[in-house]
C-alpha angles and dihedrals in degrees: 000000000000113000093245090053092049088049091050091049092051089051089053092047091052093049095048093044093049093050092054092045090050090050093241091129127012095225138342139198120192130176135169135194142190122209090282112034151341112300098179136019129168140156127191139170129015135317089223124014112245093026130094104234109109123221106259135187089257096049113136119228138174102260094191110182093011079081089072097075092050092052090046092052088051089052092049091053087058091047087056089053094049090244093115130030122210094214104033119102108277090217087072087068102029108022094191090073088064089071093065110116133190115261112225099177136283133288126237091275093055096254118138121254111218142182138184116272117251093233136019123265115251133195088251089057089051097048092048096043091241098116093095100252119134139188124245089229092068104025127060094196090058089051092048090050093051088052093047093048100032093242116161122233120266096253087066089076089217117143090234089064089073091062096090119124133248117264092209140353118299112270097016097110149328121284124157114238151115093321099119092050087063090046087055090054087052091053089051092049096046094043100036089228135105110261096249094050090047092051094044093054099040106029116011101044095043088050095045092243095157097165101047121105147124089234114059109229121211091255091053093045089056087062098036121135117208127231116252126208118220111222129214089263090055090252118141123227123187114237099213097180097045107112139134109260109271093201095049129167090224134015105245107236090184098057118342103107130110116203147143134254092249092050093050090046089061089060090046091053092047090057091047087055093050095251102323124119108185105309093338120098103213093175130007116261092242090050091056090046088055093047094050100053132070113291101172105064118222093349117115138204112259140193119292101225110203122242091171110046095185089060103035142011118213102291138202130140113230100351113218095029118106110246127186130187131242127185092314114331135091108243122206103219090196133040109288125233087248090064094254109146124243112279093044121144131220149148140160150215127251094247090062101272116144140183138181133194119198112194091181098057095025097233134115140170149200126215120186129189125149106225136131135239103056117243089033115204091234105028100048095053089048088054090051089050091051093051094042091057089071093055105035 
């Protein structure tokens, strides 16, 4: 390893170690790769505060919305095979999505006022978060609709949770929501397999992702970190019971997976190599090129304004920079404050897990903590410092 890289890695070690010792984060795993191999790996702190098990490189965490890129890759494999079409009405594959109507407010009795959408939802709308769906975490109208109609939250993994309305007509703008859960339903319909089985056979196994699944295996559970809640006094308390339902009605393509940093890094490296993993072509190079460029026109990514402060702070990466969306990554269209060049990709998981993929420089990284609320005041800056170390 070149001396400057060794020095960089020592600086990262020191920063991550200091953060856990100061109690800023309970435990953290961070790894980075170039197109060929791992260039950094480190794990510090504890899987569960108050317990002895250390955070290790193979620690399993809930990756939440980092699931989205994996589900989207599965969908794009089926697009390559002609089994899905990016721009055909999604209701041709999953008829239930055709029932989604646009919410235009509530009447005096608190009941929603709805109208038909002006155009059909497509897979491209879903993969770019421009279909009109939202999340109750960041939208009070969705929460009010759920209350009025008795609809469970999305993390219940009940089919009824997908019955929330559109906030605008498909294609009009970007808004973060349950889009990739619907895309997962399309993968199931087009493949004839449960989402987890499809992804295991066509993505996880070929990539060597041996600890990634919707259902936590006994071997994974033995290495599982728990989610911690940050209190008003900045203290962290483990939430021992908080877990995605293991006997779910549907496997949540937008946020249901558990994984490790090393597993996810295999996916990052595959994208860096334009779909290739070793001698195996997981996705065609032209498919990856499509996935990693803007697919939503002049629309931009906007602030996620919290409607559930225990689950998320207000959240936006790099405020003031124009950010577009691929299939399904956020793209910084200008150089990011971390030093990442324009055209870089990233996203995150609700419990403060983050990744980036930089096709220009050929590096990417994965950073995992288990803390709520999202965009945590201590964990997010630590992630930014981790990424910045590879550019400064």
